[in-house]
Structures are given as structure tokens and as C-alpha cells.
N, C-alpha and C positions, 0 to 999 in steps of 0.2 A: 393444513392438516387439523382435524378435529381430535385433540388429544384425548378427551373424554371418550369419544366413540371408539377410537383405536384401542385404548386401554380396556374398555369394556369388552370389545371383541376378543382381545388377547386373553383375558383372565376368566371370562364368564363360565366356560366349560369346566375349567379346573376348580373354581369355587363351587360350582353346582355338583360336580362329581365327588367333592369332599362332604357333601351333605348340607351345604349352606345355600342361602338365597342371596344373590347379588342385588341389593336394593338400589344402590346408586354409586356412581363414581363422580367425584367432584375435583376439579383442579382449580385451586384459587391461591391468591397471594394474601398473606396477612403480614402487616408491617413490611419487612423486606424478605420474608421467607415464603417460598412456594410449598404448598401442601397438595399431595395427591391423596385424597380421602376415598377410601373404599368402604362403603357402608354395607354391612352384612346383616342377615337375619336368618333364623331357622325356626323350626317347630320347637318351642321350649325357650329357655332363657339363654342369651349369649353371655358367656363368661369371658374373662380376660384371656383364658387359655384358647378359646375359639379364635379370638382376634390374633393371637400369636401364631396359631396354626395356619390361618389363612395368609398372614403376612409371610411366613416361611414358604408357603406354597407359591405365592405370586411374585415374591422378590426376585427369584432367579429368572422368571419369565420376563419381567420388566427390564432386568439388567441386560438380558440377551437381546431383546427387541430394541432397546435403546431409543425409545420413542420420544423421550423428553431430553432436550439438549441442556437445559439449565438445571442447576442444583435444586433438589426438592426433598421433602420429608414424606415418607410413606406412612399414612395413618389409617390403620384398619380399625374400624369401630362398629358399634352396634346401632341398629336402627332405633331401638327404644331409648338408649341412653345418649345417643348422639356422639359427636366427636368433640375432643377438647383441643 
């Protein structure tokens, strides 16, 4: 199973319906922690509140679909500022 593709298909419509652009989905391990990074964009500047909004929209979808068996951190960030 391609996690990135599955997650992208799951959340794309929800993210776009909320007025954002889904730029990229990345699933990677840093040190011993897995990160699911959802990188968003929009016309205008992405604020922290935008990242929080998208996170709240997609978190229930991810929980319900249960696509990732291992523990991970959901990180929604902007295309221009990158993820931390």
C-alpha cells in the first residue's frame, strides 16, 4: 500500500473544498518518529490558523480510515514556510 497516495486520495477533496491547495503529502521518519506531513497552499498567505483548520478537518478522516498502522505525528504546514 502506498500511504502517501492513499492519504492524498482520502483528504484532497476535503482540503480543496475548504479553499486550500493540497501541495504535497509526505510520510517520513525522522530519528525514531514518523511524520505525516500535509503541505498546503492557497491564494494569499498561509497563517498558522489555516494549518490548524486543515488539521482539524483531516484528522477525523485519517482516524476513521486508519491507513497507518504505526504511531505518527500529523504535521500540516505551508508550502512557502515548509514544515518543522
